[in-house]
FIGUKOL-794658 format. One record per residue: x, y, z of N, C-alpha, C, CB in turn; residue number from 1. Coordinates in steps of 0.001 Angstrom, whole numbers. Each point is the difference from the previous one (the first is absolute). Glycine has a CB too. Layout:
BEGIN
<r n_x="X" n_y="Y" n_z="Z" ca_x="X" ca_y="Y" ca_z="Z" c_x="X" c_y="Y" c_z="Z" cb_x="X" cb_y="Y" cb_z="Z" i="NUM"/>
...
***
This chain:
BEGIN
<r n_x="130284" n_y="173855" n_z="106330" ca_x="894" ca_y="701" ca_z="986" c_x="901" c_y="-1039" c_z="600" cb_x="-1723" cb_y="1794" cb_z="545" i="1"/>
<r n_x="2995" n_y="-1519" n_z="-472" ca_x="994" ca_y="-863" ca_z="520" c_x="265" c_y="450" c_z="1444" cb_x="1019" cb_y="-428" cb_z="-2324" i="2"/>
<r n_x="-1045" n_y="-404" n_z="3271" ca_x="292" ca_y="328" ca_z="1355" c_x="1271" c_y="-706" c_z="422" cb_x="-2431" cb_y="343" cb_z="482" i="3"/>
<r n_x="3323" n_y="293" n_z="253" ca_x="1175" ca_y="-620" ca_z="494" c_x="11" c_y="-214" c_z="1480" cb_x="1122" cb_y="989" cb_z="-1858" i="4"/>
<r n_x="-615" n_y="-2151" n_z="2313" ca_x="2" ca_y="-379" ca_z="1391" c_x="1391" c_y="-442" c_z="351" cb_x="-2422" cb_y="-661" cb_z="-58" i="5"/>
<r n_x="2754" n_y="865" n_z="1360" ca_x="1308" ca_y="-506" ca_z="466" c_x="-198" c_y="-1454" c_z="196" cb_x="711" cb_y="2156" cb_z="1130" i="6"/>
<r n_x="360" n_y="-2916" n_z="-926" ca_x="-87" ca_y="-1423" ca_z="242" c_x="-758" c_y="-261" c_z="1302" cb_x="2163" cb_y="-367" cb_z="-1253" i="7"/>
<r n_x="-1941" n_y="1219" n_z="2247" ca_x="-703" ca_y="-106" ca_z="1268" c_x="-1472" c_y="169" c_z="-188" cb_x="1981" cb_y="846" cb_z="1170" i="8"/>
<r n_x="-2381" n_y="78" n_z="-1948" ca_x="-1479" ca_y="310" ca_z="-182" c_x="-606" c_y="-1239" c_z="-771" cb_x="366" cb_y="2685" cb_z="-93" i="9"/>
<r n_x="340" n_y="-3197" n_z="-846" ca_x="-493" ca_y="-1121" ca_z="-824" c_x="-131" c_y="-1197" c_z="832" cb_x="1040" cb_y="905" cb_z="-2009" i="10"/>
<r n_x="-97" n_y="-1197" n_z="2975" ca_x="-29" ca_y="-1131" ca_z="817" c_x="-1209" c_y="24" c_z="984" cb_x="2507" cb_y="-119" cb_z="-255" i="11"/>
<r n_x="-3019" n_y="1379" n_z="511" ca_x="-1149" ca_y="79" ca_z="934" c_x="-1293" c_y="-59" c_z="-660" cb_x="1339" cb_y="1283" cb_z="1448" i="12"/>
<r n_x="-1355" n_y="-1223" n_z="-2744" ca_x="-1276" ca_y="-102" ca_z="-783" c_x="-623" c_y="-1403" c_z="27" cb_x="876" cb_y="1798" cb_z="-1493" i="13"/>
<r n_x="-2170" n_y="-1806" n_z="1495" ca_x="-671" ca_y="-1289" ca_z="-5" c_x="-377" c_y="-235" c_z="-1468" cb_x="-901" cb_y="203" cb_z="2449" i="14"/>
<r n_x="1320" n_y="-1319" n_z="-2923" ca_x="-410" ca_y="-413" ca_z="-1359" c_x="-1438" c_y="-408" c_z="-194" cb_x="2260" cb_y="-699" cb_z="-224" i="15"/>
<r n_x="-2687" n_y="534" n_z="-938" ca_x="-1367" ca_y="-422" ca_z="-294" c_x="-171" c_y="-1453" c_z="-260" cb_x="-327" cb_y="2176" cb_z="-883" i="16"/>
<r n_x="1447" n_y="-2942" n_z="925" ca_x="-125" ca_y="-1472" ca_z="-166" c_x="-641" c_y="-717" c_z="1148" cb_x="1970" cb_y="124" cb_z="-1365" i="17"/>
<r n_x="-2984" n_y="-989" n_z="1108" ca_x="-620" ca_y="-757" ca_z="955" c_x="909" c_y="-1282" c_z="151" cb_x="-2398" cb_y="985" cb_z="-555" i="18"/>
<r n_x="3355" n_y="-965" n_z="1457" ca_x="943" ca_y="-1039" ca_z="171" c_x="-716" c_y="-1232" c_z="525" cb_x="1835" cb_y="1668" cb_z="398" i="19"/>
<r n_x="-2692" n_y="-1606" n_z="511" ca_x="-753" ca_y="-1172" ca_z="543" c_x="-697" c_y="-783" c_z="-1187" cb_x="-413" cb_y="1283" cb_z="2269" i="20"/>
<r n_x="-313" n_y="-511" n_z="-3095" ca_x="-665" ca_y="-691" ca_z="-1159" c_x="1014" c_y="-538" c_z="-889" cb_x="-1935" cb_y="1465" cb_z="94" i="21"/>
<r n_x="3022" n_y="-854" n_z="-425" ca_x="1001" ca_y="-485" ca_z="-899" c_x="762" c_y="-1302" c_z="596" cb_x="246" cb_y="2476" cb_z="-884" i="22"/>
<r n_x="-64" n_y="-2484" n_z="2178" ca_x="620" ca_y="-1201" ca_z="686" c_x="-882" c_y="-1208" c_z="-201" cb_x="1088" cb_y="1460" cb_z="1754" i="23"/>
<r n_x="-2415" n_y="-1281" n_z="-1817" ca_x="-1011" ca_y="-1092" ca_z="-41" c_x="-106" c_y="-483" c_z="-1430" cb_x="-1311" cb_y="964" cb_z="1964" i="24"/>
<r n_x="1777" n_y="-178" n_z="-2989" ca_x="-171" ca_y="-410" ca_z="-1403" c_x="1113" c_y="-1023" c_z="-426" cb_x="-1077" cb_y="2297" cb_z="-509" i="25"/>
<r n_x="690" n_y="-3137" n_z="-413" ca_x="1022" ca_y="-968" ca_z="-546" c_x="709" c_y="727" c_z="-1093" cb_x="-1359" cb_y="-2095" cb_z="541" i="26"/>
<r n_x="2568" n_y="1504" n_z="-999" ca_x="741" ca_y="655" ca_z="-1099" c_x="-891" c_y="74" c_z="-1212" cb_x="2210" cb_y="-836" cb_z="870" i="27"/>
<r n_x="-3055" n_y="-150" n_z="-1121" ca_x="-819" ca_y="-109" ca_z="-1188" c_x="-979" c_y="1170" c_z="42" cb_x="236" cb_y="-2563" cb_z="-117" i="28"/>
<r n_x="-859" n_y="2856" n_z="1293" ca_x="-943" ca_y="1105" ca_z="110" c_x="730" c_y="1337" c_z="-242" cb_x="-1418" cb_y="-1347" cb_z="1639" i="29"/>
<r n_x="2633" n_y="1462" n_z="-1098" ca_x="716" ca_y="1255" ca_z="-176" c_x="305" c_y="176" c_z="-1467" cb_x="992" cb_y="-139" cb_z="2310" i="30"/>
<r n_x="-548" n_y="-918" n_z="-3033" ca_x="384" ca_y="115" ca_z="-1439" c_x="-1298" c_y="257" c_z="-794" cb_x="2054" cb_y="-1596" cb_z="262" i="31"/>
<r n_x="-3166" n_y="1032" n_z="18" ca_x="-1288" ca_y="338" ca_z="-659" c_x="-402" c_y="1422" c_z="162" cb_x="-689" cb_y="-2275" cb_z="365" i="32"/>
<r n_x="775" n_y="2722" n_z="933" ca_x="-359" ca_y="1407" ca_z="216" c_x="857" c_y="995" c_z="-830" cb_x="-718" cb_y="-668" cb_z="2312" i="33"/>
<r n_x="2038" n_y="374" n_z="-2338" ca_x="925" ca_y="789" ca_z="-691" c_x="-306" c_y="-83" c_z="-1466" cb_x="1706" cb_y="-338" cb_z="1770" i="34"/>
<r n_x="-2005" n_y="-834" n_z="-2358" ca_x="-220" ca_y="-149" ca_z="-1463" c_x="-1352" c_y="670" c_z="-311" cb_x="1361" cb_y="-2231" cb_z="-149" i="35"/>
<r n_x="-2336" n_y="2294" n_z="1022" ca_x="-1290" ca_y="676" ca_z="-314" c_x="115" c_y="1548" c_z="238" cb_x="-1288" cb_y="-2159" cb_z="665" i="36"/>
<r n_x="2384" n_y="2623" n_z="-164" ca_x="18" ca_y="1464" ca_z="144" c_x="499" c_y="702" c_z="-1221" cb_x="343" cb_y="-304" cb_z="2381" i="37"/>
<r n_x="-1184" n_y="1197" n_z="-2891" ca_x="433" ca_y="626" ca_z="-1335" c_x="1224" c_y="763" c_z="40" cb_x="-2247" cb_y="143" cb_z="-565" i="38"/>
<r n_x="2805" n_y="225" n_z="1734" ca_x="1214" ca_y="673" ca_z="96" c_x="1223" c_y="-964" c_z="-2" cb_x="-1248" cb_y="1798" cb_z="1221" i="39"/>
<r n_x="1028" n_y="-3007" n_z="-1157" ca_x="1156" ca_y="-934" ca_z="75" c_x="530" c_y="-227" c_z="-1357" cb_x="-908" cb_y="-1118" cb_z="1998" i="40"/>
<r n_x="2175" n_y="1163" n_z="-2110" ca_x="778" ca_y="-334" ca_z="-1219" c_x="915" c_y="-1229" c_z="279" cb_x="-41" cb_y="2481" cb_z="-743" i="41"/>
<r n_x="-311" n_y="-3584" n_z="169" ca_x="902" ca_y="-1137" ca_z="137" c_x="692" c_y="-214" c_z="-1313" cb_x="-1441" cb_y="-1061" cb_z="1754" i="42"/>
<r n_x="2746" n_y="1324" n_z="-1730" ca_x="762" ca_y="-126" ca_z="-1249" c_x="25" c_y="-1519" c_z="-546" cb_x="1461" cb_y="2045" cb_z="803" i="43"/>
<r n_x="-1526" n_y="-2179" n_z="-2072" ca_x="140" ca_y="-1312" ca_z="-625" c_x="1430" c_y="-154" c_z="-488" cb_x="-2441" cb_y="-27" cb_z="-683" i="44"/>
<r n_x="2675" n_y="-1256" n_z="252" ca_x="1340" ca_y="-238" ca_z="-562" c_x="311" c_y="856" c_z="-1217" cb_x="-168" cb_y="-2303" cb_z="845" i="45"/>
<r n_x="-888" n_y="2667" n_z="-1634" ca_x="71" ca_y="838" ca_z="-1182" c_x="446" c_y="1438" c_z="480" cb_x="-1872" cb_y="-1411" cb_z="-1252" i="46"/>
<r n_x="1198" n_y="1907" n_z="2301" ca_x="464" ca_y="1342" ca_z="508" c_x="1480" c_y="3" c_z="331" cb_x="-2275" cb_y="409" cb_z="936" i="47"/>
<r n_x="2709" n_y="-1455" n_z="-200" ca_x="1401" ca_y="-122" ca_z="350" c_x="950" c_y="-94" c_z="-1192" cb_x="-772" cb_y="-1093" cb_z="2043" i="48"/>
<r n_x="259" n_y="372" n_z="-3043" ca_x="860" ca_y="-234" ca_z="-1223" c_x="228" c_y="1347" c_z="-719" cb_x="-921" cb_y="-2406" cb_z="-293" i="49"/>
<r n_x="23" n_y="3431" n_z="387" ca_x="147" ca_y="1262" ca_z="-568" c_x="696" c_y="1011" c_z="831" cb_x="-1934" cb_y="-539" cb_z="-1178" i="50"/>
<r n_x="2205" n_y="149" n_z="2461" ca_x="595" ca_y="966" ca_z="961" c_x="1403" c_y="297" c_z="-345" cb_x="-1465" cb_y="-814" cb_z="1765" i="51"/>
<r n_x="1778" n_y="2106" n_z="-1473" ca_x="1387" ca_y="509" ca_z="-370" c_x="535" c_y="620" c_z="1263" cb_x="-546" cb_y="469" cb_z="-2497" i="52"/>
<r n_x="1743" n_y="-903" n_z="2844" ca_x="626" ca_y="617" ca_z="1131" c_x="606" c_y="1355" c_z="-405" cb_x="460" cb_y="-2286" cb_z="991" i="53"/>
<r n_x="-849" n_y="3296" n_z="-274" ca_x="506" ca_y="1284" ca_z="-342" c_x="713" c_y="590" c_z="1191" cb_x="-1821" cb_y="313" cb_z="-1669" i="54"/>
<r n_x="3107" n_y="91" n_z="1402" ca_x="808" ca_y="607" ca_z="1029" c_x="193" c_y="1459" c_z="-363" cb_x="1165" cb_y="-2191" cb_z="526" i="55"/>
<r n_x="-1722" n_y="3141" n_z="164" ca_x="104" ca_y="1422" ca_z="-368" c_x="1491" c_y="338" c_z="30" cb_x="-2336" cb_y="608" cb_z="959" i="56"/>
<r n_x="2704" n_y="359" n_z="-1854" ca_x="1349" ca_y="390" ca_z="-28" c_x="367" c_y="762" c_z="1243" cb_x="-94" cb_y="31" cb_z="-2446" i="57"/>
<r n_x="1370" n_y="-87" n_z="2796" ca_x="443" ca_y="793" ca_z="1184" c_x="-191" c_y="1449" c_z="-298" cb_x="1685" cb_y="-1727" cb_z="669" i="58"/>
<r n_x="-1986" n_y="2516" n_z="303" ca_x="-197" ca_y="1420" ca_z="-115" c_x="1172" c_y="741" c_z="640" cb_x="-2496" cb_y="-331" cb_z="4" i="59"/>
<r n_x="2863" n_y="1452" n_z="-564" ca_x="1038" ca_y="720" ca_z="523" c_x="-516" c_y="1366" c_z="400" cb_x="1634" cb_y="-1296" cb_z="-1361" i="60"/>
<r n_x="-1209" n_y="1698" n_z="2606" ca_x="-462" ca_y="1295" ca_z="545" c_x="770" c_y="1111" c_z="-740" cb_x="-538" cb_y="-1021" cb_z="2329" i="61"/>
<r n_x="-179" n_y="1989" n_z="-2776" ca_x="583" ca_y="1148" ca_z="-680" c_x="-611" c_y="1243" c_z="538" cb_x="420" cb_y="-1323" cb_z="-2045" i="62"/>
<r n_x="267" n_y="2393" n_z="1871" ca_x="-603" ca_y="1390" ca_z="275" c_x="-163" c_y="715" c_z="-1271" cb_x="1052" cb_y="160" cb_z="2234" i="63"/>
<r n_x="-2119" n_y="343" n_z="-2566" ca_x="-277" ca_y="734" ca_z="-1235" c_x="-954" c_y="1208" c_z="311" cb_x="310" cb_y="-2182" cb_z="-1394" i="64"/>
<r n_x="-145" n_y="3149" n_z="554" ca_x="-787" ca_y="1240" ca_z="131" c_x="-1163" c_y="-118" c_z="-1062" cb_x="2104" cb_y="1464" cb_z="816" i="65"/>
<r n_x="-3303" n_y="-1227" n_z="-254" ca_x="-1221" ca_y="26" ca_z="-818" c_x="-709" c_y="1272" c_z="86" cb_x="-209" cb_y="-2343" cb_z="297" i="66"/>
<r n_x="-421" n_y="2789" n_z="-1288" ca_x="-794" ca_y="1235" ca_z="26" c_x="-1076" c_y="-246" c_z="1132" cb_x="388" cb_y="573" cb_z="-2618" i="67"/>
<r n_x="-655" n_y="484" n_z="3375" ca_x="-1023" ca_y="-55" ca_z="1028" c_x="-1297" c_y="-513" c_z="-419" cb_x="1095" cb_y="1786" cb_z="965" i="68"/>
<r n_x="-1548" n_y="-1247" n_z="-2152" ca_x="-1355" ca_y="-449" ca_z="-433" c_x="-101" c_y="-1378" c_z="-444" cb_x="-383" cb_y="2193" cb_z="-622" i="69"/>
<r n_x="1492" n_y="-2726" n_z="115" ca_x="81" ca_y="-1445" ca_z="-439" c_x="-64" c_y="-860" c_z="1186" cb_x="1364" cb_y="543" cb_z="-1982" i="70"/>
<r n_x="-575" n_y="-264" n_z="3043" ca_x="43" ca_y="-809" ca_z="1218" c_x="-1365" c_y="155" c_z="701" cb_x="2568" cb_y="289" cb_z="251" i="71"/>
<r n_x="-3159" n_y="814" n_z="-215" ca_x="-1332" ca_y="210" ca_z="641" c_x="-1036" c_y="-825" c_z="-650" cb_x="611" cb_y="2280" cb_z="598" i="72"/>
<r n_x="-553" n_y="-2363" n_z="-1976" ca_x="-977" ca_y="-793" ca_z="-702" c_x="55" c_y="-1462" c_z="353" cb_x="122" cb_y="1623" cb_z="-1800" i="73"/>
<r n_x="1106" n_y="-2152" n_z="1843" ca_x="222" ca_y="-1344" ca_z="450" c_x="-432" c_y="-289" c_z="1372" cb_x="1790" cb_y="-28" cb_z="-1485" i="74"/>
<r n_x="-1429" n_y="933" n_z="2394" ca_x="-229" ca_y="-127" ca_z="1395" c_x="-1516" c_y="112" c_z="406" cb_x="2328" cb_y="933" cb_z="295" i="75"/>
<r n_x="-3119" n_y="-255" n_z="-1068" ca_x="-1387" ca_y="187" ca_z="327" c_x="-803" c_y="-1260" c_z="-66" cb_x="215" cb_y="2254" cb_z="-818" i="76"/>
<r n_x="294" n_y="-3321" n_z="161" ca_x="-701" ca_y="-1312" ca_z="-67" c_x="379" c_y="-771" c_z="1299" cb_x="40" cb_y="-73" cb_z="-2644" i="77"/>
<r n_x="822" n_y="531" n_z="3456" ca_x="304" ca_y="-664" ca_z="1240" c_x="1280" c_y="-765" c_z="-18" cb_x="-2358" cb_y="-127" cb_z="373" i="78"/>
<r n_x="2427" n_y="-947" n_z="598" ca_x="1094" ca_y="-814" ca_z="142" c_x="300" c_y="-746" c_z="-1343" cb_x="-542" cb_y="-194" cb_z="2483" i="79"/>
<r n_x="1768" n_y="-102" n_z="-2697" ca_x="401" ca_y="-682" ca_z="-1169" c_x="408" c_y="979" c_z="-1199" cb_x="-1545" cb_y="-1897" cb_z="793" i="80"/>
<r n_x="1655" n_y="3204" n_z="-516" ca_x="258" ca_y="840" ca_z="-1085" c_x="1363" c_y="-195" c_z="-568" cb_x="-1553" cb_y="1553" cb_z="956" i="81"/>
<r n_x="2521" n_y="-1999" n_z="-174" ca_x="1328" ca_y="-306" ca_z="-596" c_x="-74" c_y="-1174" c_z="-907" cb_x="1113" cb_y="907" cb_z="1981" i="82"/>
<r n_x="-1882" n_y="-1941" n_z="-1632" ca_x="-114" ca_y="-1108" ca_z="-932" c_x="-737" c_y="427" c_z="-1314" cb_x="-10" cb_y="-1601" cb_z="1999" i="83"/>
<r n_x="-988" n_y="2579" n_z="-1846" ca_x="-638" ca_y="377" ca_z="-1201" c_x="968" c_y="836" c_z="-877" cb_x="-2245" cb_y="-70" cb_z="1193" i="84"/>
<r n_x="3095" n_y="875" n_z="-593" ca_x="997" ca_y="724" ca_z="-841" c_x="924" c_y="-1050" c_z="-618" cb_x="-82" cb_y="2122" cb_z="1474" i="85"/>
<r n_x="437" n_y="-3160" n_z="-777" ca_x="947" ca_y="-986" ca_z="-630" c_x="-725" c_y="-645" c_z="-1124" cb_x="1246" cb_y="-453" cb_z="2145" i="86"/>
<r n_x="-2545" n_y="145" n_z="-2036" ca_x="-713" ca_y="-667" ca_z="-1117" c_x="-54" c_y="897" c_z="-1257" cb_x="-1396" cb_y="-1273" cb_z="1696" i="87"/>
<r n_x="1194" n_y="2537" n_z="-1434" ca_x="-70" ca_y="1000" ca_z="-1170" c_x="1388" c_y="-39" c_z="-712" cb_x="-1736" cb_y="1605" cb_z="1240" i="88"/>
<r n_x="2877" n_y="-1565" n_z="-408" ca_x="1241" ca_y="29" ca_z="-543" c_x="299" c_y="-1375" c_z="-771" cb_x="693" cb_y="1673" cb_z="1880" i="89"/>
<r n_x="-1137" n_y="-2769" n_z="-1368" ca_x="144" ca_y="-1262" ca_z="-687" c_x="-750" c_y="10" c_z="-1323" cb_x="260" cb_y="-1143" cb_z="2199" i="90"/>
<r n_x="-1450" n_y="1681" n_z="-2197" ca_x="-790" ca_y="-22" ca_z="-1269" c_x="744" c_y="944" c_z="-1008" cb_x="-2305" cb_y="-453" cb_z="1258" i="91"/>
<r n_x="2961" n_y="1560" n_z="-773" ca_x="802" ca_y="878" ca_z="-895" c_x="1136" c_y="-801" c_z="-570" cb_x="-586" cb_y="2060" cb_z="1325" i="92"/>
<r n_x="1345" n_y="-2756" n_z="-524" ca_x="1081" ca_y="-727" ca_z="-446" c_x="-391" c_y="-1071" c_z="-1023" cb_x="1061" cb_y="491" cb_z="2163" i="93"/>
<r n_x="-2163" n_y="-1233" n_z="-1909" ca_x="-441" ca_y="-982" ca_z="-920" c_x="-276" c_y="595" c_z="-1374" cb_x="-931" cb_y="-1268" cb_z="1905" i="94"/>
<r n_x="266" n_y="2426" n_z="-1866" ca_x="-424" ca_y="653" ca_z="-1283" c_x="1266" c_y="431" c_z="-724" cb_x="-2238" cb_y="833" cb_z="975" i="95"/>
<r n_x="3236" n_y="-318" n_z="-233" ca_x="1221" ca_y="368" ca_z="-698" c_x="686" c_y="-1212" c_z="-576" cb_x="254" cb_y="1945" cb_z="1500" i="96"/>
<r n_x="-206" n_y="-3042" n_z="-843" ca_x="641" ca_y="-1216" ca_z="-476" c_x="-731" c_y="-457" c_z="-1273" cb_x="716" cb_y="-665" cb_z="2380" i="97"/>
<r n_x="-2056" n_y="724" n_z="-2321" ca_x="-804" ca_y="-436" ca_z="-1142" c_x="290" c_y="829" c_z="-1209" cb_x="-1763" cb_y="-765" cb_z="1528" i="98"/>
<r n_x="2053" n_y="2040" n_z="-1372" ca_x="285" ca_y="946" ca_z="-1130" c_x="1530" c_y="-130" c_z="-433" cb_x="-1871" cb_y="1675" cb_z="890" i="99"/>
<r n_x="2533" n_y="-2596" n_z="-141" ca_x="1478" ca_y="-242" ca_z="-371" c_x="928" c_y="1087" c_z="537" cb_x="-751" cb_y="-1149" cb_z="-2105" i="100"/>
<r n_x="392" n_y="1728" n_z="3212" ca_x="886" ca_y="1002" ca_z="538" c_x="756" c_y="-522" c_z="1178" cb_x="-1513" cb_y="1743" cb_z="-798" i="101"/>
***
């Protein structure tokens, strides 16, 4: 479940970080704890060597008419339905290009 908060609400929340304990730790202890955490990902030079900068194409706002049932189907999955429609259209364009159209 995703919960949304205003900036004011977020500023009033108390975090779970034990700042006193962290302040007493050395940099080496912090790095060791981070390295021992299974959720930590520390990228290597090899990871960065394979990295690709991706700039998404600009989007243009359009108005189009869709059948109600088609729109309802996309919308029932929740937020992001316009992005999903765009992805379906991109896949269609790619298939048409592949077929030489």
